[in-house]
C-alpha positions in Angstrom: 51.7 53.8 -0.6 48.7 53.6 -2.9 47.5 57.0 -4.2 43.8 57.3 -4.4 41.4 59.6 -6.2 37.8 59.8 -5.0 35.1 61.0 -7.4 32.3 62.0 -5.1 34.2 62.3 -1.8 31.5 64.0 0.2 28.9 61.2 -0.2 28.6 58.1 1.9 31.0 56.0 -0.2 33.5 58.9 -0.3 33.5 59.6 3.4 33.8 55.8 4.2 36.7 55.6 1.8 38.4 58.5 3.5 37.8 56.9 6.9 39.8 53.9 5.7 42.5 56.2 4.4 42.7 57.9 7.8 43.1 54.6 9.6 45.8 53.3 7.3 48.0 56.4 6.6 51.0 54.2 5.7 49.0 52.4 3.0 46.9 55.0 1.3 47.1 58.7 0.3 44.1 60.7 -1.0 45.6 62.9 -3.7 42.4 64.0 -5.5 38.8 64.6 -4.4 35.7 65.8 -6.2 32.3 67.0 -5.0 29.2 68.8 -6.3 28.3 71.8 -4.2 29.1 70.7 -0.6 31.8 73.3 0.2 31.8 72.8 3.9 32.4 69.1 3.7 35.1 69.3 1.0 36.9 72.1 2.9 37.0 69.8 5.9 38.4 67.0 3.8 41.0 69.3 2.2 42.2 70.4 5.6 42.3 66.8 6.9 43.9 65.0 4.0 45.7 67.8 2.1 45.1 66.4 -1.4 47.1 67.9 -4.3 43.9 68.8 -6.2 40.1 69.0 -5.6 37.3 69.7 -8.0 33.7 71.0 -7.5 31.2 70.6 -10.3 29.7 74.0 -9.4 31.9 77.0 -10.3 30.4 79.3 -7.7 31.1 76.6 -5.0 34.7 76.2 -6.3 35.3 80.0 -6.0 34.1 79.9 -2.4 36.3 76.9 -1.7 39.3 78.6 -3.2 38.7 81.6 -1.0 38.5 79.4 2.1 41.6 77.4 1.2 43.9 80.3 0.4 47.4 79.5 1.7 46.9 75.7 1.5 48.8 73.6 -1.0 45.6 72.1 -2.6 44.6 73.3 -6.1 40.9 73.9 -6.6 39.5 73.3 -10.1 35.9 73.2 -11.3 33.4 71.9 -13.9 33.7 68.9 -16.2 37.2 69.9 -17.1 38.3 69.9 -13.5 36.6 66.6 -12.8 38.4 65.0 -15.8 41.7 66.5 -14.7 41.4 64.8 -11.3 40.0 61.5 -12.7 43.2 61.2 -14.9 45.8 62.4 -12.5 49.1 60.8 -13.5 50.1 59.9 -9.9 46.8 58.0 -9.2 46.9 54.3 -8.7 43.2 53.8 -8.0 40.1 55.9 -8.8 37.1 55.4 -6.6 34.0 56.2 -8.7 31.3 57.2 -6.3 29.5 60.0 -8.1 25.7 59.3 -7.9 23.9 58.8 -11.3 24.9 59.0 -14.9 27.3 61.9 -14.2 29.9 59.4 -13.2 30.2 57.8 -16.6 32.4 60.4 -18.4 35.1 60.7 -15.7 35.1 57.0 -14.9 35.7 56.1 -18.6 38.4 58.8 -18.8 40.1 57.3 -15.8 40.0 53.9 -17.4 41.5 55.2 -20.7 44.2 56.9 -18.6 45.2 53.5 -17.3 43.7 53.8 -13.8 42.2 50.8 -12.0 38.7 51.6 -10.8 36.8 51.0 -7.6 33.3 51.2 -8.9 30.7 52.2 -6.3 28.0 53.6 -8.6 26.0 51.3 -10.9 25.1 53.9 -13.5 28.3 54.0 -15.7 28.2 50.2 -16.1 24.5 50.3 -16.8 24.8 53.1 -19.4 27.9 51.7 -21.3 29.0 48.4 -19.7 30.3 46.8 -22.8 32.2 50.0 -23.7 33.7 50.3 -20.3 34.9 46.7 -20.2 36.4 47.0 -23.7 38.3 50.1 -22.7 39.5 48.4 -19.4 40.8 45.5 -21.4 42.6 47.8 -23.9 44.2 49.7 -21.0 45.1 46.6 -19.0 43.3 47.8 -15.9 40.7 46.2 -13.6 37.3 47.3 -12.4 36.8 46.3 -8.8 33.1 46.4 -7.6 32.4 48.3 -4.4 28.6 47.9 -4.4 28.1 45.4 -1.6 26.2 42.9 -3.8 28.7 43.0 -6.6 31.6 42.9 -4.2 30.0 39.8 -2.7 29.8 38.1 -6.1 33.4 39.1 -6.9 34.6 37.6 -3.6 32.5 34.5 -4.1 34.0 34.0 -7.6 37.6 34.4 -6.6 39.6 31.3 -7.5 36.8 29.9 -9.6 36.2 29.7 -13.4 33.4 31.9 -14.9 32.6 28.9 -17.1 31.6 26.9 -14.0 29.1 29.6 -12.8 25.5 28.5 -13.1 23.7 31.4 -11.4 24.5 34.7 -9.8 22.0 35.5 -7.0 21.8 39.2 -6.0 20.2 39.7 -2.6 17.9 42.7 -1.8 16.6 44.0 1.5 13.3 44.8 -0.1 13.5 48.4 1.1 11.2 50.2 3.5 8.0 49.5 1.6 8.3 45.8 1.2 5.1 44.9 3.2 2.9 47.6 1.6 0.2 46.8 -1.0 0.1 48.7 -4.3 -2.9 50.6 -3.0 -0.9 51.8 0.1 2.0 52.8 -2.1 -0.1 55.4 -3.9 0.1 57.6 -0.8 3.8 57.0 0.1 5.7 60.2 0.9 9.4 60.7 0.3 10.0 60.7 4.1 8.5 57.2 4.3 10.4 55.9 1.3 13.7 57.2 2.7 13.4 55.1 5.9 15.7 52.2 4.8 15.7 49.3 7.3 19.4 48.4 7.1 21.5 50.7 5.1 22.3 54.4 5.4 22.6 55.8 1.9 22.0 59.0 -0.1 18.4 59.9 -1.0 18.5 58.8 -4.7 19.9 55.3 -3.9 17.5 54.9 -1.0 14.5 55.6 -3.2 16.0 53.1 -5.7 15.9 50.6 -2.9 12.3 51.4 -2.2 11.3 50.8 -5.8 13.7 47.9 -6.3 15.2 49.8 -9.2 18.5 49.4 -7.5 18.2 45.6 -8.2 17.2 46.3 -11.8 20.3 48.4 -12.2 22.4 45.8 -10.4 21.3 43.0 -12.8 22.5 45.1 -15.7 25.8 45.9 -14.0 26.4 42.2 -13.0 25.9 41.2 -16.6 28.8 43.4 -17.7 31.0 43.1 -14.6 31.1 39.3 -14.7 30.4 38.6 -18.4 27.4 36.5 -17.4 24.2 36.0 -19.5 21.1 37.8 -18.2 19.3 34.5 -17.8 21.9 33.4 -15.2 21.3 36.4 -12.9 18.5 36.2 -10.3 17.3 38.4 -7.4 16.3 37.1 -3.9 14.7 39.2 -1.1 16.7 38.8 2.1 15.4 41.3 4.7 18.3 40.9 7.1 21.0 42.1 4.7 23.5 39.6 6.1 24.1 37.5 2.9 25.2 40.1 0.4 25.0 37.8 -2.7 25.6 34.2 -3.7 27.1 32.3 -6.6 25.9 28.8 -7.6 28.3 26.6 -9.6 27.6 23.9 -12.1 28.1 21.2 -9.4 25.2 23.0 -7.5 27.5 24.1 -4.7 26.7 27.7 -3.5 29.2 30.2 -2.2 28.1 33.3 -0.4 29.7 36.3 1.2 28.2 37.3 4.6 28.8 40.2 6.9 27.1 43.0 8.9 25.9 45.9 6.7 28.9 48.2 6.5 30.3 49.6 3.3 33.8 49.8 4.6 34.2 46.1 4.0 33.7 46.1 0.2 35.4 49.5 -0.1 38.6 48.2 1.7 38.6 45.0 -0.4 38.7 47.0 -3.6 41.3 49.4 -2.2 43.7 46.8 -1.0 43.0 43.8 -3.3 44.0 41.0 -3.1 45.0 41.6 0.6 42.4 42.3 3.3 42.7 45.1 5.8 42.3 44.6 9.6 39.2 46.6 10.1 37.9 47.5 13.5 34.3 46.5 12.9 31.9 44.3 14.8 32.0 40.6 14.0 29.0 38.8 12.6 27.2 36.8 15.3 24.9 34.4 13.5 23.6 32.9 16.8 22.5 36.4 17.9 20.8 37.0 14.6 19.2 33.6 14.8 17.3 33.5 11.5 18.0 34.4 7.9 14.9 34.7 5.7 14.4 34.7 1.9 11.6 35.2 -0.6 11.0 35.9 -4.2 10.7 39.5 -5.4 7.1 40.6 -6.2 7.2 42.1 -9.7 3.6 43.1 -9.6 4.2 45.5 -6.6 7.7 46.4 -7.7 7.8 46.6 -11.5 11.2 48.5 -11.7 13.1 45.2 -11.2 11.3 43.8 -14.3 12.1 46.9 -16.2 15.8 46.3 -15.5 15.6 42.8 -17.0 13.7 44.1 -20.0 16.2 46.9 -20.7 19.1 44.4 -20.5 17.2 42.0 -22.9 16.8 44.7 -25.6 20.2 46.1 -24.9 21.9 48.9 -26.7 20.8 52.3 -25.5 17.8 51.0 -23.6 19.7 50.6 -20.2 21.0 54.2 -20.5 17.4 55.3 -21.1 16.2 53.3 -18.2 18.8 54.9 -15.9 18.2 58.4 -17.0 14.4 58.2 -16.8 14.8 56.8 -13.3 17.0 59.6 -12.2 14.5 62.2 -13.4 11.5 60.4 -11.9 13.2 59.8 -8.5 14.1 63.5 -8.2 10.6 64.5 -9.2 9.2 62.2 -6.4 11.7 63.7 -3.9 10.5 67.1 -4.9 6.9 66.1 -4.3 6.0 66.6 -8.0 4.8 63.0 -8.7 3.7 60.0 -6.6 5.7 57.0 -5.7 4.0 54.7 -8.3 4.6 57.4 -11.0 8.3 56.6 -10.9 7.9 53.2 -12.5 5.2 54.5 -14.9 7.5 57.3 -16.1 10.3 54.9 -16.8 8.0 52.5 -18.6 6.6 55.2 -20.9 10.1 56.6 -21.6 11.4 53.2 -22.6 8.3 52.5 -24.7 8.9 55.8 -26.6 12.6 55.1 -27.3 14.0 53.7 -30.5 17.0 51.5 -29.4 20.4 51.8 -31.0 23.8 50.3 -30.4 26.2 51.9 -27.9 29.5 51.9 -29.9 30.9 55.1 -28.5 30.6 57.3 -25.4 28.6 59.8 -27.4 25.9 57.1 -28.2 25.3 56.5 -24.4 25.3 60.3 -23.7 22.8 61.0 -26.5 20.4 58.3 -25.2 20.8 59.7 -21.7 20.0 63.2 -22.8 17.0 62.1 -24.9 15.6 60.1 -22.0 16.0 63.0 -19.5 14.1 65.3 -21.9 11.3 62.8 -22.5 10.9 61.9 -18.9 10.9 65.5 -17.9 8.1 66.2 -20.4 6.0 63.4 -19.0 6.5 64.6 -15.5 5.6 68.2 -16.3 2.3 67.0 -17.7 1.7 64.6 -14.8 2.4 67.2 -12.1 0.3 69.9 -13.9 -2.7 67.5 -14.1 -2.1 66.6 -10.4 -2.1 70.3 -9.4 -5.4 70.7 -11.3 -7.0 67.8 -9.4 -5.9 69.2 -6.0 
């Protein structure tokens, strides 16, 4: 019986993970769950899975959950302290890190230091402090298993092969819902339009990242640290069908890819039960029915966020953390109708340009860069939204 902690249990990754737990009760037990403010969903999960402990980041939400769960055996904690308590539970065998954004860094790193293997679903911790996370994982003797579909595909395609023989990692991208739009058309894109992803059902922040291609910019940074591969060896290819999840080219020019219908339960289950595969009741891939798989190069002119990811990785140090934080602030401002779609990339660009890079030697280095970038990006957006209000 493998005991699982899920950081971010009410999101899409968390609910899919619990779906697997429910289908394999003899293999997995959910002993710790965390959420932000979704009391209804977490209460439902508590009653279904009876975890030993749950945490809510919001104290008011935690009080409400405690009241609702009186008489149950689950302990309800709150805040950062509660999150860290669950992330480092002594009984846990695997911690699924699925908190959206940079908020996932602190508990994920704490889990690693506590000797827990990680199923990493969120890109941001590795983007903010990838070198530090891998160093701590080596010290603790634990592994970080990628759950993101693209990185899981790379991981699966590299199994049994030597990293020294890898020539290229090729991350595939759907291109998102705005792929066929011109830059002029993107000026008027609404959050509703940008949230209409063609193949994946994800949360709003990740879906907007897909629309800007920032998700690929972040994935390039993550791949560099997950697989210890030089940035020059990481490429991105647009693949609208989302069937080939990523590819690895080796020195002899043979290419190995991982294919499958878009369903996050496949990469989640692989991380949960590695190295064995679970018998999942999912549809099989029918290539004859699909008929055609298409590919094209990404368009940096229309989607500059991908290029920003490469630039941040090239400079290194605190710049990827700044990239990530500025993106989080800009995406939320767009979702709140405070800035336009094209302002997301512009805000990130200006924040990076204003930053003085430094090394990330400690967790505090990454967190300080993150906090600075959030303040700076917020200031830029306040000016931008104020001038937009004057115009309108």
